[in-house]
Structures are given as C-alpha cells and as structure tokens.
VOBALO-61624 format. One record per residue (C-alpha): z negated, y, x; residue in one letter; residue number from 0. Coordinates in pm, 1 decimal, decimal comma. Example, Ala and Ser with C-alpha at 12.3 -4.5 7.8 and 13.67 -1.06 7.14 Angstrom:
BEGIN
+----------+----------+----------+------+------+
:        w :        v :        u : resn : resi :
+----------+----------+----------+------+------+
:   -780,0 :   -450,0 :   1230,0 :    a :    0 :
:   -714,0 :   -106,0 :   1367,0 :    s :    1 :
+----------+----------+----------+------+------+
REM end
This chain:
BEGIN
+----------+----------+----------+------+------+
:        w :        v :        u : resn : resi :
+----------+----------+----------+------+------+
:  -6391,0 :   9402,2 :  12573,5 :    m :    0 :
:  -6618,1 :   9735,8 :  12550,5 :    r :    1 :
:  -6419,7 :   9820,1 :  12192,9 :    f :    2 :
:  -6526,4 :   9473,7 :  12109,9 :    v :    3 :
:  -6917,7 :   9509,2 :  12231,3 :    l :    4 :
:  -6906,5 :   9858,1 :  12036,1 :    a :    5 :
:  -6822,7 :   9688,5 :  11699,0 :    i :    6 :
:  -7076,6 :   9405,6 :  11729,5 :    i :    7 :
:  -7319,4 :   9705,2 :  11803,1 :    a :    8 :
:  -7219,2 :   9886,7 :  11518,5 :    a :    9 :
:  -7258,1 :   9605,0 :  11321,5 :    l :   10 :
:  -7530,2 :   9486,8 :  11420,9 :    l :   11 :
:  -7724,3 :   9819,2 :  11361,8 :    f :   12 :
:  -7563,8 :   9913,3 :  11009,6 :    s :   13 :
:  -7849,6 :   9712,7 :  10844,1 :    g :   14 :
:  -8083,9 :   9999,0 :  10922,8 :    s :   15 :
:  -7947,7 :  10304,7 :  10775,6 :    v :   16 :
:  -8177,4 :  10439,3 :  10487,5 :    f :   17 :
:  -8114,1 :  10441,7 :  10149,7 :    a :   18 :
:  -8264,0 :  10800,0 :  10099,8 :    v :   19 :
:  -7998,2 :  10987,1 :   9951,8 :    q :   20 :
:  -7977,5 :  11368,8 :  10061,1 :    p :   21 :
:  -8075,5 :  11514,7 :   9704,0 :    d :   22 :
:  -8379,0 :  11322,2 :   9707,6 :    e :   23 :
:  -8513,4 :  11452,2 :  10048,9 :    v :   24 :
:  -8810,7 :  11766,4 :  10043,9 :    l :   25 :
:  -8757,6 :  12078,6 :  10242,8 :    k :   26 :
:  -9090,0 :  12044,0 :  10361,4 :    d :   27 :
:  -9042,3 :  11790,6 :  10681,1 :    p :   28 :
:  -9412,4 :  11687,5 :  10711,9 :    a :   29 :
:  -9408,0 :  11655,3 :  10318,2 :    l :   30 :
:  -9070,8 :  11432,4 :  10366,6 :    e :   31 :
:  -9270,8 :  11263,8 :  10703,9 :    k :   32 :
:  -9522,7 :  11130,1 :  10466,2 :    r :   33 :
:  -9307,9 :  11053,2 :  10169,9 :    a :   34 :
:  -9106,9 :  10821,5 :  10414,8 :    r :   35 :
:  -9398,1 :  10609,3 :  10571,9 :    e :   36 :
:  -9551,2 :  10545,5 :  10215,3 :    i :   37 :
:  -9217,6 :  10441,9 :  10084,4 :    s :   38 :
:  -9143,2 :  10221,9 :  10386,9 :    a :   39 :
:  -9504,0 :  10026,1 :  10295,0 :    g :   40 :
:  -9371,3 :   9983,7 :   9902,7 :    l :   41 :
:  -9175,3 :   9695,7 :   9743,5 :    r :   42 :
:  -8875,3 :   9724,9 :   9573,3 :    c :   43 :
:  -8954,0 :   9595,4 :   9255,0 :    l :   44 :
:  -8563,2 :   9487,4 :   9208,4 :    v :   45 :
:  -8471,9 :   9398,9 :   9546,8 :    c :   46 :
:  -8833,1 :   9197,7 :   9655,3 :    q :   47 :
:  -8731,0 :   9198,0 :  10013,9 :    n :   48 :
:  -8678,0 :   9554,8 :  10066,1 :    q :   49 :
:  -8855,3 :   9845,8 :  10062,5 :    s :   50 :
:  -8808,3 :  10119,5 :   9869,7 :    i :   51 :
:  -8682,9 :  10347,3 :  10131,9 :    d :   52 :
:  -8425,2 :  10075,7 :  10224,8 :    d :   53 :
:  -8333,7 :   9979,3 :   9883,0 :    s :   54 :
:  -8001,4 :  10091,2 :   9713,4 :    d :   55 :
:  -8163,1 :  10017,4 :   9325,0 :    a :   56 :
:  -8160,7 :  10273,0 :   9048,1 :    q :   57 :
:  -8549,8 :  10187,5 :   9019,6 :    l :   58 :
:  -8606,6 :  10216,9 :   9396,8 :    a :   59 :
:  -8439,6 :  10557,9 :   9399,2 :    k :   60 :
:  -8689,3 :  10623,0 :   9100,9 :    d :   61 :
:  -8996,0 :  10490,6 :   9302,8 :    l :   62 :
:  -8907,2 :  10734,3 :   9581,7 :    r :   63 :
:  -8878,0 :  11060,3 :   9321,6 :    l :   64 :
:  -9177,0 :  10964,0 :   9215,8 :    l :   65 :
:  -9384,6 :  10929,7 :   9541,7 :    v :   66 :
:  -9241,1 :  11266,5 :   9633,6 :    r :   67 :
:  -9318,0 :  11396,0 :   9286,0 :    e :   68 :
:  -9713,1 :  11308,8 :   9351,2 :    r :   69 :
:  -9680,3 :  11438,8 :   9709,9 :    l :   70 :
:  -9541,8 :  11790,4 :   9615,8 :    v :   71 :
:  -9818,6 :  11817,0 :   9326,1 :    a :   72 :
: -10107,1 :  11746,9 :   9593,8 :    g :   73 :
: -10186,4 :  11420,7 :   9600,1 :    d :   74 :
: -10320,0 :  11238,0 :   9881,6 :    t :   75 :
: -10101,1 :  10893,6 :  10065,8 :    d :   76 :
: -10415,2 :  10700,7 :   9946,0 :    a :   77 :
: -10388,5 :  10888,0 :   9581,5 :    q :   78 :
:  -9997,9 :  10765,5 :   9569,0 :    v :   79 :
: -10032,5 :  10391,0 :   9688,3 :    r :   80 :
: -10308,2 :  10360,6 :   9427,9 :    d :   81 :
: -10133,7 :  10517,3 :   9160,6 :    f :   82 :
:  -9810,7 :  10347,0 :   9178,8 :    l :   83 :
: -10061,3 :  10022,1 :   9225,8 :    v :   84 :
: -10230,1 :  10074,5 :   8914,3 :    q :   85 :
:  -9889,1 :  10112,2 :   8729,7 :    r :   86 :
:  -9701,0 :   9847,2 :   8861,5 :    y :   87 :
:  -9979,9 :   9608,1 :   9031,1 :    g :   88 :
: -10068,4 :   9533,6 :   9395,1 :    e :   89 :
:  -9717,7 :   9339,3 :   9429,0 :    f :   90 :
:  -9535,5 :   9675,2 :   9460,7 :    v :   91 :
:  -9701,2 :   9661,2 :   9817,3 :    l :   92 :
:  -9509,7 :   9515,7 :  10061,8 :    l :   93 :
:  -9871,5 :   9455,9 :  10288,8 :    k :   94 :
: -10104,2 :   9382,2 :  10020,6 :    p :   95 :
: -10469,9 :   9457,5 :  10089,3 :    t :   96 :
: -10720,5 :   9241,0 :  10206,3 :    f :   97 :
: -10958,5 :   9118,5 :   9943,0 :    g :   98 :
: -11132,2 :   8870,1 :   9740,0 :    t :   99 :
: -10848,5 :   8861,6 :   9518,2 :    h :  100 :
: -10577,6 :   8812,8 :   9808,8 :    t :  101 :
: -10866,6 :   8559,5 :  10044,3 :    l :  102 :
: -10597,2 :   8271,6 :  10019,2 :    l :  103 :
: -10271,1 :   8442,0 :  10068,2 :    l :  104 :
: -10393,8 :   8573,2 :  10423,1 :    w :  105 :
: -10623,4 :   8216,9 :  10488,7 :    l :  106 :
: -10289,8 :   7996,7 :  10399,2 :    t :  107 :
: -10104,3 :   8013,8 :  10762,1 :    p :  108 :
: -10399,2 :   7965,1 :  10959,7 :    a :  109 :
: -10522,2 :   7680,6 :  10673,4 :    l :  110 :
: -10164,7 :   7540,5 :  10753,4 :    v :  111 :
: -10188,8 :   7557,4 :  11141,4 :    l :  112 :
: -10512,0 :   7389,1 :  11128,8 :    i :  113 :
: -10429,9 :   7069,8 :  10894,0 :    l :  114 :
: -10120,0 :   6991,3 :  11072,1 :    g :  115 :
: -10302,2 :   7064,5 :  11393,5 :    g :  116 :
: -10531,9 :   6766,2 :  11262,0 :    i :  117 :
: -10259,4 :   6583,4 :  11105,9 :    g :  118 :
: -10119,0 :   6543,4 :  11480,7 :    a :  119 :
: -10404,9 :   6490,0 :  11621,1 :    y :  120 :
: -10504,1 :   6213,1 :  11442,9 :    a :  121 :
: -10128,0 :   6055,5 :  11412,1 :    a :  122 :
: -10155,9 :   6053,3 :  11820,0 :    m :  123 :
: -10464,6 :   5872,7 :  11815,7 :    k :  124 :
: -10415,5 :   5629,8 :  11546,7 :    r :  125 :
: -10038,2 :   5552,6 :  11802,3 :    r :  126 :
: -10049,0 :   5239,9 :  11974,4 :    p :  127 :
: -10074,4 :   5283,6 :  12367,7 :    r :  128 :
:  -9846,7 :   5076,0 :  12547,3 :    p :  129 :
:  -9965,8 :   4896,7 :  12829,6 :    s :  130 :
:  -9882,7 :   5001,5 :  13165,1 :    a :  131 :
:  -9865,1 :   4631,1 :  13343,9 :    a :  132 :
:  -9622,5 :   4382,7 :  13227,1 :    l :  133 :
:  -9716,7 :   4017,0 :  13211,4 :    d :  134 :
:  -9579,6 :   3725,8 :  13373,5 :    a :  135 :
:  -9275,2 :   3642,1 :  13106,4 :    e :  136 :
:  -9197,9 :   4042,8 :  13069,4 :    e :  137 :
:  -9162,9 :   4038,0 :  13476,6 :    r :  138 :
:  -8953,0 :   3749,5 :  13488,1 :    k :  139 :
:  -8727,7 :   3858,5 :  13109,2 :    a :  140 :
:  -8704,4 :   4239,6 :  13326,1 :    l :  141 :
:  -8577,0 :   4038,3 :  13643,5 :    e :  142 :
:  -8288,2 :   3860,2 :  13502,2 :    d :  143 :
:  -8164,8 :   4172,0 :  13335,5 :    l :  144 :
:  -8160,1 :   4361,3 :  13661,5 :    l :  145 :
:  -8033,4 :   4052,7 :  13846,7 :    r :  146 :
:  -7714,1 :   4054,7 :  13534,8 :    r :  147 :
:  -7668,4 :   4381,1 :  13598,2 :    d :  148 :
:  -7646,6 :   4396,3 :  13950,0 :    q :  149 :
:  -7393,3 :   4060,3 :  13923,9 :    d :  150 :
:  -7175,4 :   4270,7 :  13668,8 :    a :  151 :
+----------+----------+----------+------+------+
REM end
C-alpha cells in the first residue's frame, strides 16, 4: 500500500519540475533568485499557459537566457519586464497590469457575477409561488389517492 501511495505522490508532484537547465543557472545565487522570480511571471509564447520557467520550448529557453543576460548587465527587475513587454507585448506577462487598456479583462468576472445574480433574482421573482392551501377539489383528489395507496 505504501508503494502505491509513493507512486501516486511522485506522479502528482512531478509536474512541478522546472525546465531551467543547469547551463542556464547563474553563479550568483541572488541574481538567479531574481531571474527565477521574473521568469515565473512571464508567459511562454509557445505554450501560452506556462511560465517560461516551467516550459521546455526553445523560445522559453531563449527568454530565460535573455532575462539572465539583462540581469547580469545590471537591469532592475522592472527594466527586464518592461524590455520584454516592449518587445513582445503585454501578452508575455502571466498577470497583466491593471490599466485602462485592461479594464475589461479585470472587471469581466465581477460583471458576469453581478449580471448572473440579477438574472437569478429576476427569474425567482417571475416564478409563480405555489399556494400552500388546497381547495376542496384538490383535497378530495389527495384523499382518494391516499385511500387507494392504503388499499393496495
């Protein structure tokens, strides 16, 4: 049983292995940490749903190397991100900035929830409410059904 659990755990956690190759790692641990933080927030333009830190694509490797080159050259984290946004567009960021040009992107989920709530409220208001009291005819039909079930 332990062996099966170990296999399952290995399979579950094997997806978090980074694609950064040993030859890409910087000798300075502080710069390498900064490079990892930056590349974790950059989208692989080939995979589109992975960061360049997690992607095995050649373009992701090139972007990781570019980030490291810029850091070694003395750029700040913001300068590296700005350079990549200027070169590839804001799509390269996994978390786009909040601005007037991305307002719809950021506000759409809230807008959908609000409109859904309004729609659900309107549907509940339009639905006819069943009356709790039975009239004489319905009461007689119910008694007939109950009597028939007891006789069966």
